[in-house]
N, C-alpha and C positions, 0 to 999 in steps of 0.2 A: 328576568330572562324569560322564564316559562310563560308568563303572561303575554310578552309580546309575541311569542311564537305560537301562541294558542289559536289565533284567527287563521294561522295558516296551517297549523298541524290538523286541525279538526276537519277541514275540506279534504286534505290530502288522505286523511285516515278513511272516510267516506269514499273517496275514487278508489283507494286500493281495495276496500271492500267490495264495490261495485265490479271490480276487474276480477277478482277471486270468485264473486259468485257466478260470474259468467264461465271463467275457467272451469270451475267445479260443475257447473251443469252441464258443460259439453264434455268433460271427462267422464262423468255419469252415464250419459247418454251413449257416449262410445263403447264404454265398457259393456254395457248391455247389448250394443249391436255387434260385438266382438263375440259375443256368445250366441249369436244368430237370433236374437230376440228383438222386438221393437222397443225401443226406450220408454215409449208411453203409446196409449190407445189412440188409433186414428180418430176415433169419434170425439175424444178430448179435444185433440187438435183442430179438428173440423168445426167444432163448437166455438172454440175462440176465434179461429179465422173468421167465422160468420159473424161474430160480435165486432170483430176489429175491422172487417172489411164492408161486406154488404151492409151491415148495421149502421156505419158510418158515413155511407154515401149519401143520404139525404141531407145530413148537416154539412158535410164538407161541399157539396154541390151548391146548396142554397147560400151559404157564405161567400163562397167564390164568385157566385154569379152576381150578388150584390157589389162584391169589391171590383168585379169586371165592369159593371155598370158605372161605379163611381169613379174609377180609375179613367175610362173612357170620357166621362161627362167633364171631370175637372181638366184632365189634360186636353182634351179636344178643343174646349173653349179658350184655353190660353194659346194654343198652338194656331188655332183659326185665326188669331190676330195678325199672324205672319203668314198665313197662307200655307201653312206645313200641317194642316190636320190629317194628311196621309201618313204622317209618322206614328199616329195613334194605335194601328194594328200591330206594327213592330214593338212598340213600347209594351203593349199588352202581352203579346206573344213570349217575347224574350224575357220581361219581368217576371212573369208567372212561371214560364218554364225553368228559368234559373234560380229565382230566388223566392218570390211570393207564395207559389203554388207549393213547394216542398215546406216552407216556414209555416205557413199557415195549417197546412195539414197536420204537421207535427204538434202545434199547439193545440189544434181542436182535438186530435187523438189523445194528447196528454190529459186533456180535461174530461174527456169521455171515457176513455178506455183505461188510462192510467189510473184514474180515482177509483174505477170498478176494480181492477186488479188489486190494489193496496188495500181496499176496503175488505173484499174478499180473503185474501191471504192473511190480512190482520186480524180478521174475526176466527179465522183457523188458528191462527197463532195464539190468540188471547183465550179461546177454549180448549187450547192444548191438543187440537187435532193434529197438528203438523207432527208433535211428539209421538202420537199415538201412531201415525203413518211412519214414522222412523223406526219405532219398536216394532212394527210388523216387518221390518227388513226392506220396505220401500223406499228407494231413494227420494227424498222430498223434492230435490232440486230437479231431476229428471222428470219426476210426476207432475210438480206443480209450475216450477218455472220454466223449464225447456219448451213446453207447447205454446204457453203465452208469449214468450219472447219470440219464438220463432213465427207464431203467428202475424205479430205486429210488424216484424222485419220483413216478411214476405208480403204483406197486404199494404203495408205504407207506399210503395211506389205505385201501386194501382191507384191508390186514393189520390196521390199526388196528380197523375194523369187526368183523373176526374175533375179535379179541381182546376187544373190548366185549361181543359175544355169547356167547363162552366163559365169560367172568366172570360175566354174567347168569345163564347155565345154572348155573353152579358154586353161585352165590348162591342159586337157587332150589331147587337139591337140598337144601342146608343148610336153609333156612327150611321145606321141607316135612316133613324128617326130624326137626328139633328143636322147630320151633315150630307145626306143624300148618297152614302156609299152603301153599294149593294153587298149582299152576303157573299158572292162569289169574289168581288174586288177586294173585300176585306179579308177573306181567307188567303187570296193571293198575296197580299201584302204580308201577312203574317207568315207565310211560308218562304217568302223571300229575304225575309230578316231572320228567320230561324237559322241555326246551324246545329250540327250535330252535337257540338261540345256544349251547347246550352242545354240540351235535352239529358244528355249523358251525366253532367254535372248536377242537374236537378234530381235525377233519379239516385244518383249517388249519396246525394245529401238526404233524401227520404229514406235510403236504407240504414243512414248513421242515426237519423233522428228515430226510426222505429226501434232501433237497438237501446238508444238511451231511454225512450219512454218505457220500454219492456224491463229493462234492468232495474231502473231506479224505481219503478212503481212496485215490483217484486219484493226489492230489498226493503222497500220502506214497510211493505205488509210482513215480510217475515222478522222484522226487528221491531214490531210493536210491543209495547209495554203499558200496563195499566187499565187493562179492561177496554169497556166501551169508550171511555174517554180517550183512551190512547189510540183506539181504532180511528176516532174523528179527527185527532191531531195528526196522526200519521197520515190520512187521506189528503187532508188540508197540505201537508208539507211536501207530499209527493208531487201533488199538482204545481205547486210555487216552484218547488226545486226542479222539476222536469221541464216546465217551460222556461226558467232562467237558464238551464243547461242547454236547452236546444237553440235558443237565441244566441248563447255564448259560442257554440259549436258552429253555428251558421257563420258568425262573425269569423272565426279561425279559417274556417273553409274558404270563405271568400277571400281571404288575405294569402292563403296558399294557393288559390286559382289566380290571383294578380300576380303573384311572384312566379308561378310557374309558366305563366303563358306571356308574361312582357319581357 
């Protein structure tokens, strides 16, 4: 019976550990704030925010631009057979604002920033630096985890908007070159098809994905065992787990939206 429950028990145990990691990080930070002190240095937060936000803009923009180009090219040629190529701007605008923008941003940030967080904290854990920080009376969760998670959560919506803008720009280039559609007309069609709900749902997804990336990467880093080899294994596991969780959370989020608005 225990063998049958094992595949279910292990993921649930990890989920519980992630939840408590987030709760304890918030608790430590609030306790410090109630004493009238900042939970962590502003310089630490801005350094992590710079890595998670501006540092990720080139990657997010380039990948999204190529995806917008490809999506416009493939859908445009198919829709032109029926004389409905004017639907391409709406497909790209809604598709990226509501789905592809937040999802691809979450995947790229998980691969770039999540891996970095896990490697850093994993190295600190393997070299017992985390234990030394705790021995000095400094809360490791508020000092190491809170600024990293907060930076990713706050910057993820901004990166999602960058991804949306880059994809729309890529789609506009293809539509002008292949279908004779001006940039102004393309943009007008995008705005005609977009509604506030699409944008809000995409931004809410990006916040959720940022929380997932931050918590999983920090959790994997703080639970490293086995020295350098353990750091490498934890980094790989963090990227795989984070990307899988982001895609799964995206699916559940979409199901909830369909149930809520139908």
